[in-house]
C-alpha positions as CSV (number, residue, x, y, z in Angstrom):
1,X,86.3,132.9,281.2
2,X,89.4,133.9,283.1
3,X,91.7,131.3,281.5
4,X,90.1,130.3,278.2
5,X,93.1,128.3,276.9
6,X,93.2,126.3,280.1
7,X,89.5,125.6,279.8
8,X,90.0,124.3,276.3
9,X,93.0,122.1,277.3
10,X,91.1,120.7,280.3
11,X,88.1,119.9,278.1
12,X,90.4,118.0,275.7
13,X,92.2,116.3,278.6
14,X,88.9,115.1,280.1
15,X,88.3,113.0,276.9
16,X,90.7,110.5,278.5
17,X,87.8,109.7,280.8
18,X,84.9,109.3,278.4
19,X,84.7,105.7,279.7
20,X,83.4,107.1,283.0
21,X,82.0,110.5,282.0
22,X,79.0,111.2,279.6
23,X,80.7,110.8,276.2
24,X,78.4,113.1,274.3
25,X,78.9,115.9,276.8
26,X,82.7,115.5,276.9
27,X,83.1,115.5,273.1
28,X,80.7,118.4,272.8
29,X,82.5,120.5,275.5
30,X,86.0,119.7,274.0
31,X,84.8,120.6,270.5
32,X,83.2,123.8,271.5
33,X,86.1,124.9,273.6
34,X,88.5,124.1,270.7
35,X,86.3,126.0,268.2
36,X,86.3,129.0,270.5
37,X,90.1,128.9,270.7
38,X,90.4,128.7,266.9
39,X,91.7,125.1,267.0
40,X,89.4,124.2,264.2
41,X,90.9,120.9,263.2
42,X,90.5,119.6,266.8
43,X,87.0,121.1,267.0
44,X,86.0,119.4,263.8
45,X,87.2,115.9,265.0
46,X,85.6,116.2,268.4
47,X,82.3,117.7,267.2
48,X,82.1,115.1,264.4
49,X,82.5,112.4,267.0
50,X,79.9,114.1,269.1
51,X,77.4,114.1,266.2
52,X,78.2,110.4,265.6
53,X,77.4,109.7,269.3
54,X,74.1,111.7,269.0
55,X,73.1,109.6,265.9
56,X,73.6,106.4,267.9
57,X,71.7,107.8,270.9
58,X,68.8,108.5,268.4
59,X,69.2,105.1,266.7
60,X,71.1,102.5,268.6
61,X,70.9,100.1,265.6
62,X,73.4,102.3,263.7
63,X,76.3,100.2,265.0
64,X,79.7,101.1,266.4
65,X,81.6,104.3,266.2
66,X,84.5,104.7,263.7
67,X,87.7,105.1,265.7
68,X,90.3,105.9,263.0
69,X,90.6,109.5,264.2
70,X,91.5,108.3,267.7
71,X,94.2,105.7,266.9
72,X,97.4,106.4,268.8
73,X,95.7,108.7,271.3
74,X,94.8,108.0,274.9
75,X,91.1,108.7,274.3
76,X,89.2,105.5,274.9
77,X,87.5,103.7,272.1
78,X,85.4,101.6,274.4
79,X,82.7,103.6,276.3
80,X,79.0,103.6,276.8
81,X,76.7,105.5,274.6
82,X,74.4,107.5,276.8
83,X,70.7,106.6,276.7
84,X,69.7,110.3,276.5
85,X,71.2,113.4,275.1
86,X,73.2,115.6,277.5
87,X,73.0,118.7,275.2
88,X,69.9,120.6,274.1
89,X,68.5,119.9,270.6
90,X,69.2,123.5,269.3
91,X,72.9,123.2,270.3
92,X,73.1,119.7,268.6
93,X,71.6,121.2,265.4
94,X,74.1,124.1,265.5
95,X,77.0,121.7,265.9
96,X,75.7,119.5,263.1
97,X,75.5,122.5,260.7
98,X,79.0,123.6,261.7
99,X,80.5,120.2,261.1
100,X,78.8,119.8,257.8
101,X,79.9,123.3,256.7
102,X,83.5,122.5,257.7
103,X,83.5,119.2,255.9
104,X,82.2,120.9,252.7
105,X,84.7,123.8,253.0
106,X,87.8,121.6,253.1
107,X,90.0,124.5,254.4
108,X,90.2,123.0,257.9
109,X,92.3,119.9,258.6
110,X,90.2,117.0,259.7
111,X,92.8,115.4,262.1
112,X,94.0,116.0,265.6
113,X,97.0,118.2,266.2
114,X,100.3,116.5,266.8
115,X,103.7,117.4,268.3
116,X,107.0,115.7,268.2
117,X,107.7,113.3,271.0
118,X,110.4,114.7,273.3
119,X,112.1,111.3,273.5
120,X,111.9,109.8,269.9
121,X,110.7,112.6,267.7
122,X,107.7,110.7,266.4
123,X,104.6,112.7,265.9
124,X,102.1,112.2,268.7
125,X,98.6,113.6,269.5
126,X,99.2,116.9,271.3
127,X,97.2,116.0,274.4
128,X,98.3,112.3,274.7
129,X,100.2,111.4,277.9
130,X,102.0,108.6,276.0
131,X,104.0,108.4,272.7
132,X,102.8,105.4,270.8
133,X,106.1,105.4,268.8
134,X,108.4,104.7,271.8
135,X,105.9,104.3,274.8
136,X,107.4,107.3,276.6
137,X,105.0,108.5,279.2
138,X,104.5,112.1,280.1
139,X,103.3,113.6,283.4
140,X,100.0,115.5,283.1
141,X,100.1,119.2,283.9
142,X,98.0,119.9,287.1
143,X,96.6,123.0,285.5
144,X,95.6,121.7,282.0
145,X,96.0,118.0,282.0
146,X,98.2,118.3,278.9
147,X,101.5,116.4,278.8
148,X,104.5,118.2,280.2
149,X,107.6,118.4,278.0
150,X,110.7,117.6,280.0
151,X,112.2,121.0,279.2
152,X,109.2,122.8,280.7
153,X,108.6,120.6,283.8
154,X,108.2,122.4,287.2
155,X,107.1,121.3,290.7
156,X,105.0,123.2,293.2
157,X,107.4,124.0,296.0
158,X,104.7,123.2,298.6
159,X,102.9,120.0,297.3
160,X,105.3,118.7,294.7
161,X,102.6,118.4,292.0
162,X,103.9,119.1,288.5
163,X,102.9,121.6,285.8
164,X,104.1,123.0,282.5
165,X,106.2,126.1,283.4
166,X,104.3,128.4,281.1
167,X,100.9,127.4,282.4
168,X,102.1,127.5,286.0
169,X,103.5,131.0,285.6
170,X,100.3,132.3,283.9
171,X,98.0,130.7,286.5
172,X,100.1,131.8,289.6
173,X,100.6,135.3,288.2
174,X,96.8,135.8,288.4
175,X,95.8,133.7,291.4
176,X,99.0,133.8,293.5
177,X,98.3,130.2,294.6
178,X,99.0,126.7,293.5
179,X,95.9,125.3,291.9
180,X,96.4,121.9,293.7
181,X,97.3,122.7,297.3
182,X,96.1,126.4,297.4
183,X,99.3,127.6,299.1
184,X,100.6,131.0,298.1
185,X,103.1,130.7,295.2
186,X,105.0,132.8,292.7
187,X,106.0,132.2,289.1
188,X,109.0,130.0,288.6
189,X,111.5,131.2,285.9
């Protein structure tokens, strides 16, 4: 992958849309991408949710999902459980083994990463576009979907879409174009 951190952040950001995208696939992709980046606490939470979804696909009578890990995030609680698995059985088994080993190991945190809200300082889920402490809303980065901190907010000179300065500079340094409009661009310092 040319931009592995961007891929992980995009997979995490797409979880905001599990109410319209296949939930099992979205949690699987986010978890695997986080695991590959070494964001093991996030990987654990997302892959554990993925396993819970798989269990309900296999046995719809199991009931509802536990949402405690996703309180004060912008990841929807209310979404449809797919009728069939989106991921092959051997990959499901690998994930189930990994989640179980992490749960037994206890060296990996079992919660989502947080950052301080730029407005009120309250801890907020790192990928959330809203702070649930003060209701401050963040713009999503056009490259990663992650919230843009006010101190790192830049606009494409051509289309006006916004990005995190660091992500913009990394992307544009490689591609020489805006990811949104495709116009030739340079890093902004």
